[in-house]
C-alpha positions as CSV (number, residue, x, y, z in Angstrom):
1,M,-1.4,-20.5,-25.4
2,L,2.3,-21.1,-26.2
3,L,3.5,-22.6,-22.9
4,Q,1.6,-25.8,-21.9
5,N,4.3,-28.4,-20.9
6,A,8.0,-29.0,-20.4
7,T,8.7,-29.5,-24.1
8,D,7.2,-26.0,-24.8
9,A,9.3,-24.6,-22.0
10,K,12.5,-26.0,-23.6
11,R,11.4,-24.8,-27.1
12,L,10.8,-21.3,-25.8
13,K,14.2,-21.4,-23.9
14,I,12.6,-21.0,-20.5
15,V,14.5,-24.1,-19.4
16,D,17.7,-25.6,-20.8
17,E,17.2,-29.3,-20.6
18,I,14.6,-31.9,-19.8
19,K,16.1,-34.8,-17.8
20,Y,15.2,-37.6,-15.5
21,F,16.6,-37.5,-12.0
22,D,19.4,-40.1,-12.7
23,E,20.4,-38.0,-15.8
24,F,20.4,-34.8,-13.7
25,S,22.5,-36.5,-11.0
26,L,25.1,-37.7,-13.6
27,F,25.1,-34.2,-15.1
28,M,25.8,-32.6,-11.7
29,A,28.4,-35.1,-10.8
30,Q,30.3,-34.4,-14.0
31,K,30.1,-30.7,-13.3
32,I,32.2,-31.2,-10.1
33,G,34.6,-33.6,-11.7
34,K,33.0,-36.9,-10.6
35,K,32.2,-39.8,-13.0
36,D,29.7,-41.6,-10.8
37,A,26.4,-40.1,-9.8
38,N,26.3,-42.3,-6.7
39,T,29.2,-40.4,-5.2
40,L,27.5,-37.0,-5.7
41,P,27.5,-35.2,-2.3
42,L,24.0,-33.9,-1.6
43,I,22.6,-31.7,1.1
44,S,19.0,-31.3,2.2
45,L,17.2,-28.0,1.6
46,N,16.7,-27.6,5.4
47,K,20.5,-27.8,6.0
48,Y,21.2,-25.6,3.1
49,S,18.8,-22.9,4.4
50,K,20.8,-22.8,7.7
51,T,24.1,-22.1,5.9
52,P,24.1,-18.3,5.3
53,D,25.9,-16.6,2.5
54,K,28.2,-14.2,4.2
55,S,30.0,-12.9,1.1
56,G,33.2,-15.0,1.5
57,V,33.3,-15.0,5.3
58,K,34.7,-18.3,6.5
59,L,32.7,-20.4,8.9
60,G,34.1,-20.8,12.4
61,M,33.1,-22.2,15.8
62,D,32.2,-18.7,17.1
63,K,28.6,-17.7,16.6
64,I,26.5,-14.6,16.2
65,A,22.9,-15.1,17.3
66,I,20.0,-13.4,15.6
67,I,17.1,-13.0,18.0
68,Y,13.8,-12.1,16.5
69,A,11.3,-9.9,18.4
70,V,8.2,-9.6,16.3
71,G,4.7,-8.4,17.2
72,D,3.0,-6.7,20.1
73,I,4.8,-7.0,23.4
74,G,3.0,-8.7,26.3
75,N,3.6,-10.9,29.3
76,G,4.0,-14.6,29.2
77,E,5.3,-16.9,26.4
78,G,3.8,-15.1,23.4
79,D,3.4,-16.9,20.1
80,D,4.5,-16.6,16.5
81,E,2.8,-13.3,16.1
82,T,3.5,-11.7,19.5
83,I,6.4,-11.1,21.8
84,G,6.1,-12.7,25.2
85,S,8.4,-11.2,27.8
86,D,9.1,-14.5,29.5
87,K,10.1,-16.3,26.3
88,L,12.1,-13.5,24.7
89,S,13.9,-12.7,28.0
90,A,14.8,-16.4,28.4
91,T,16.1,-16.4,24.8
92,I,18.3,-13.4,25.3
93,R,19.5,-14.9,28.6
94,K,20.4,-18.1,26.9
95,A,22.5,-16.3,24.2
96,R,24.2,-14.3,27.0
97,L,25.3,-17.4,28.9
98,D,26.4,-19.3,25.8
99,E,30.1,-18.9,25.5
100,K,30.2,-19.8,21.9
101,I,27.9,-16.9,21.0
102,K,30.1,-13.9,20.8
103,A,27.6,-11.3,19.7
104,I,23.8,-10.8,19.5
105,V,21.7,-9.1,16.8
106,L,18.2,-8.3,18.1
107,R,15.9,-8.0,15.1
108,V,13.0,-5.8,16.3
109,N,9.7,-5.4,14.4
110,S,7.2,-4.3,17.0
111,P,4.7,-1.5,17.6
112,G,5.2,-1.8,21.4
113,G,2.9,-3.0,24.1
114,D,2.9,-3.6,27.8
115,A,5.3,-1.4,29.8
116,L,6.2,-4.0,32.4
117,A,6.9,-6.6,29.8
118,S,9.1,-4.1,27.9
119,E,11.0,-3.3,31.0
120,E,11.7,-7.0,31.6
121,I,13.1,-7.5,28.1
122,W,15.1,-4.2,28.5
123,R,16.7,-5.7,31.6
124,E,17.9,-8.8,29.7
125,V,19.2,-6.7,26.8
126,S,21.2,-4.5,29.4
127,L,22.7,-7.6,31.0
128,A,23.6,-9.1,27.6
129,K,25.3,-5.9,26.6
130,K,27.7,-6.2,29.6
131,A,28.7,-9.7,28.4
132,K,29.0,-9.3,24.6
133,P,28.1,-6.8,21.8
134,V,24.3,-6.4,21.2
135,I,23.3,-4.7,18.0
136,V,19.6,-3.9,17.2
137,S,18.4,-4.2,13.6
138,M,15.0,-2.5,13.2
139,G,12.5,-3.7,10.7
140,D,9.5,-1.8,9.4
141,L,8.4,-0.8,12.9
142,A,10.3,-0.4,16.2
143,A,8.1,2.0,18.2
144,S,7.1,2.6,21.8
145,G,7.9,-0.7,23.6
146,G,9.7,-1.7,20.4
147,Y,12.1,1.2,21.0
148,Y,12.2,0.5,24.7
149,I,13.7,-2.9,24.3
150,S,16.1,-1.5,21.7
151,C,17.6,1.5,23.4
152,A,20.1,-0.4,25.6
153,A,21.9,-1.9,22.7
154,D,25.5,-1.0,21.7
155,K,24.3,0.1,18.3
156,I,21.0,0.6,16.6
157,V,20.6,0.0,12.8
158,A,17.4,1.4,11.3
159,Q,16.1,1.2,7.7
160,P,15.4,4.6,6.1
161,N,11.7,3.9,6.2
162,T,11.6,2.3,9.7
163,L,8.9,3.9,11.9
164,T,10.5,4.3,15.3
165,G,10.5,6.4,18.4
166,S,7.0,6.9,19.8
167,I,8.6,7.4,23.3
168,G,5.4,7.8,25.3
169,V,3.0,6.1,27.6
170,F,-0.8,6.0,27.7
171,G,-3.4,4.3,29.8
172,L,-6.9,3.2,28.7
173,L,-9.9,2.0,30.7
174,F,-13.2,1.0,29.4
175,N,-16.4,2.4,31.0
176,A,-19.5,0.3,30.1
177,E,-21.9,1.7,32.7
178,K,-24.2,3.3,30.1
179,M,-24.1,0.3,27.8
180,F,-25.1,-2.0,30.6
181,K,-27.9,0.3,31.8
182,N,-29.3,1.6,28.5
183,K,-28.8,-1.5,26.3
184,L,-29.1,-4.4,28.7
185,G,-31.0,-2.9,31.7
186,I,-28.3,-3.9,34.1
187,T,-27.2,-1.7,37.0
188,T,-24.5,-2.4,39.6
189,D,-24.5,-2.0,43.4
190,I,-21.1,-2.1,45.0
191,Y,-20.1,-2.8,48.6
192,K,-16.4,-2.3,49.4
193,T,-14.0,-2.1,52.3
194,N,-12.2,1.1,51.0
195,P,-12.6,3.7,48.4
196,Y,-10.3,2.0,45.9
197,T,-11.3,-1.6,46.1
198,D,-13.1,-1.6,42.8
199,M,-10.8,0.9,41.0
200,G,-10.7,0.1,37.3
201,T,-14.1,-1.6,37.2
202,I,-15.9,-1.2,33.9
203,S,-19.2,-0.6,35.6
204,R,-18.6,3.0,36.5
205,P,-16.4,6.0,35.5
206,L,-13.2,6.8,37.4
207,T,-13.4,9.3,40.3
208,S,-11.1,12.4,40.2
209,S,-8.8,10.8,42.8
210,E,-8.6,7.6,40.8
211,T,-7.8,9.5,37.7
212,Q,-5.0,11.3,39.6
213,I,-3.5,8.0,40.8
214,L,-3.5,6.5,37.2
215,Q,-2.0,9.7,35.8
216,K,0.7,9.7,38.4
217,E,1.6,6.1,37.4
218,V,1.6,7.0,33.6
219,D,4.0,9.9,34.4
220,R,6.2,7.6,36.4
221,I,6.5,5.1,33.6
222,Y,7.2,7.9,31.1
223,E,10.0,9.2,33.4
224,V,11.5,5.7,33.5
225,F,11.2,5.2,29.7
226,T,12.9,8.5,28.9
227,R,15.7,7.8,31.5
228,R,16.3,4.4,29.9
229,V,16.6,6.0,26.5
230,A,18.9,8.7,27.8
231,E,21.2,6.2,29.4
232,G,21.3,3.9,26.4
233,R,21.8,6.6,23.8
234,G,24.1,9.0,25.7
235,L,21.6,11.8,25.7
236,T,20.1,14.0,28.4
237,Q,16.7,13.1,29.7
238,A,15.5,16.6,28.7
239,N,16.6,16.0,25.1
240,V,14.8,12.6,25.0
241,D,11.7,14.3,26.3
242,S,11.9,16.9,23.5
243,I,11.9,14.2,20.8
244,G,9.7,11.9,22.8
245,Q,6.1,12.6,24.0
246,G,4.8,10.0,21.6
247,R,6.3,11.4,18.4
248,V,7.0,8.9,15.6
249,W,10.2,9.3,13.5
250,S,11.4,7.7,10.3
251,G,14.7,5.9,10.3
252,I,16.3,8.9,8.6
253,N,15.0,11.2,11.3
254,A,16.0,8.8,14.0
255,L,19.6,8.9,12.7
256,Q,19.5,12.7,12.8
257,N,18.1,13.1,16.3
258,G,20.3,10.4,17.9
259,L,17.8,7.5,18.2
260,A,19.7,5.4,15.7
261,D,23.4,5.0,14.8
262,T,23.3,4.0,11.1
263,L,21.0,3.0,8.3
264,G,20.9,-0.5,6.8
265,G,19.4,-3.9,7.0
266,I,20.1,-7.0,9.0
267,E,23.3,-7.7,7.1
268,T,24.6,-4.3,8.2
269,A,23.8,-5.2,11.8
270,I,25.6,-8.6,11.5
271,A,28.7,-6.9,10.1
272,I,28.7,-4.4,12.9
273,A,28.3,-7.2,15.5
274,A,31.2,-9.2,14.0
275,K,33.4,-6.0,14.1
276,H,32.5,-5.3,17.7
277,A,33.2,-9.0,18.6
278,K,36.4,-9.0,16.5
279,L,35.2,-12.0,14.5
280,T,36.5,-12.9,11.0
281,E,35.2,-16.5,11.0
282,Y,31.7,-17.1,12.5
283,R,28.4,-18.9,12.1
284,I,24.9,-17.4,12.2
285,I,22.3,-19.0,14.4
286,Q,18.7,-17.9,14.8
287,L,16.9,-17.8,18.1
288,P,14.4,-18.9,19.3
289,E,15.0,-22.1,17.3
290,Q,12.3,-22.7,14.7
291,K,10.9,-26.1,13.9
292,D,11.7,-27.6,10.5
293,P,8.7,-26.6,8.3
294,V,8.5,-30.2,7.0
295,Q,8.5,-31.6,10.6
296,E,5.9,-29.1,11.7
297,L,3.7,-30.2,8.7
298,V,4.1,-33.9,9.6
299,E,3.2,-33.2,13.3
300,D,0.1,-31.3,12.3
301,F,-0.9,-34.1,9.9
302,S,-0.3,-36.6,12.7
303,T,-2.5,-34.7,15.1
304,K,-5.3,-34.5,12.6
305,M,-5.0,-38.3,11.9
306,K,-5.1,-39.1,15.6
307,T,-8.3,-37.1,16.0
308,K,-9.8,-38.8,13.0
309,Y,-9.0,-42.3,14.4
310,M,-10.2,-41.4,17.8
311,K,-13.6,-40.3,16.4
312,E,-13.8,-43.6,14.5
313,D,-12.9,-45.7,17.6
314,L,-15.3,-43.9,20.0
315,G,-18.1,-43.5,17.5
316,P,-20.4,-40.5,17.1
317,P,-21.2,-38.4,20.2
318,G,-24.2,-39.4,22.2
319,P,-27.3,-37.2,22.8
320,P,-26.7,-34.1,24.9
321,L,-27.4,-34.5,28.6
322,G,-30.6,-33.0,29.7
323,P,-31.3,-31.2,33.0
324,P,-31.0,-33.2,36.2
325,P,-34.3,-35.0,37.3
326,R,-36.6,-33.1,39.6
327,R,-36.7,-34.7,43.0
328,S,-39.4,-34.3,45.6
329,L,-38.8,-33.1,49.2
330,S,-39.5,-36.6,50.5
331,F,-36.7,-38.0,48.3
332,Y,-34.1,-35.7,50.0
333,Q,-35.5,-36.3,53.4
334,T,-35.0,-40.1,52.9
335,I,-31.4,-39.5,51.8
336,F,-30.6,-37.4,54.8
337,K,-32.3,-39.9,57.1
338,S,-30.3,-42.7,55.7
339,A,-27.1,-40.8,56.1
340,N,-27.8,-40.1,59.7
341,N,-28.4,-43.8,60.4
342,I,-24.9,-44.8,59.1
343,S,-22.8,-46.2,61.9
344,V,-19.2,-45.2,62.4
345,N,-18.0,-48.7,61.9
346,S,-19.7,-48.9,58.5
347,V,-18.0,-45.6,57.4
348,K,-14.6,-47.0,58.3
349,S,-15.1,-50.1,56.4
């Protein structure tokens, strides 16, 4: 084995020099015309990572916000791997109301999800579009609800291999009646005030009238979906339906059928956003704001240490509690008799 340590690395010309930190600091100071390493201006890795390389673009006070929408779409806050309609809507709203943010780039990488949650996010994208340019940058996947939240943008930038479209709606209900009966021996008796009280229960199949109700709702959502796309993309609803119905398109196909405007990555989307906002000097910010990885690691370590010390202070857990003691009938009779003998004055005291 030729490479085993730093000396070997220099001999094999994998590295140029082997230096201590003070020697390296002096070397770097001399490179920028300073004689004293103590005056070497340094920047932390965290700050450096937040200073984007925009190919010569000067930094200004105006900002372009990149908002990340990654994962399945659902209601609530979501997390690092899912899109929560409440959290993403609030993030878009914050960017819309911030006067220093002149344009928004919505980076979408989502297979879709809940229709109502997608509608809520679409609404915020529509409102933001009225206030400032909104450009969508599609990642590997921007389908179904992922396209729903994208279609209201001023421009859509897709990658050639992006999977997008999937303009369609489906509903799915689980019927576990046979499993309960045949595997567990459980049957269900239902008493209800009207025919639809238990609609959607997993203990029986849908009736024909319930199926019609759900199908009508699915059709209604699809009509809204295709109308949103038609309005956002400047197409007729009939044309959207012809390329919709759940069909999935590549980024190249999406460009051809009008579901996307151009091909490129996030840098292309940023350049388009800057052009629409008439910016030559700007900064890039990322929303929602992410914790510093080092700080997150420290907080995680701190939580584990607190748990460790708490266990040491409290000692090992005691024996599990057993069932409550069995009491005789005479015991409860005595309790009730005593309660009946309590005077009002003693209760007040």
